[in-house]
C-alpha angles and dihedrals in degrees: 000000000000120000090240092055091046091053092049090049092050091050092050093047092047092048092048091048092049091049092049093048091048091051092050092049093048094045091049091048093050094050092047091048093049091055095056126074120239115255131209123239129026133120126305112210111200115200123187122201089208122011106258104157117080092203142357090210106098092215091059099047110121113173130065090234091058092044091052093048096046092045089054097048114015120007129071122202137179090256131007140183114275106264095227131107124257131018093332087066089071092064121099118236131183117268113164090359127074092233140001092277138270114255125212137164092048090312092302090114124048128189121207129182116210116237109252116250099024111148143175118250090267092055097257110143115246111239135188088257090062091052091046091051091051091049092049090052091054090048092051092047090049090055088054101040121003111033093172089074090061090070088066094044100046 
C-alpha cells in the first residue's frame, strides 16, 4: 500500500468516524431533549456574528433597525408597532399599556393605564414609577447626545 493511499484511507476513516459520532451525539441529545418539559427562566446568551447593535441600553439606541430588534426581543414599551408584516406593521398596538393612550391638551398630554399583571423577569411588578424612570433616562440621554428628540418630548 502506497503512503499516499494510506493517508487518503486514514482521512476517510477519520471523517466517517467523526460523522458517525456527531450523528449519535445529536440523536441522543434530541431524544433526551424531547423527553424533558420546557422550563421558564434561565439565561439568554445572544451571540452576534458581526456586531450590529450600537447599544443594548434602550436609552442609547439610535437607529430604527436597533429599535425594531430590541422591541422584538428585549425592550418593553407602553405601545409598540404591530409585529406583523406589511402595512399593518405600521400600526401602534398596546404593549405595557391597556390601549394606545388617551390624548388631552391638544395631544400634548397622554394618559396610559398599565396592563395589570405585567412583571419584570424576576417577578417584580412593573409600576408607573418604572416607566417614569425609563422615560427620564431617555430625556437625560437626549440632552447629552440627540437633542432633536427633545422636540418630540417637550
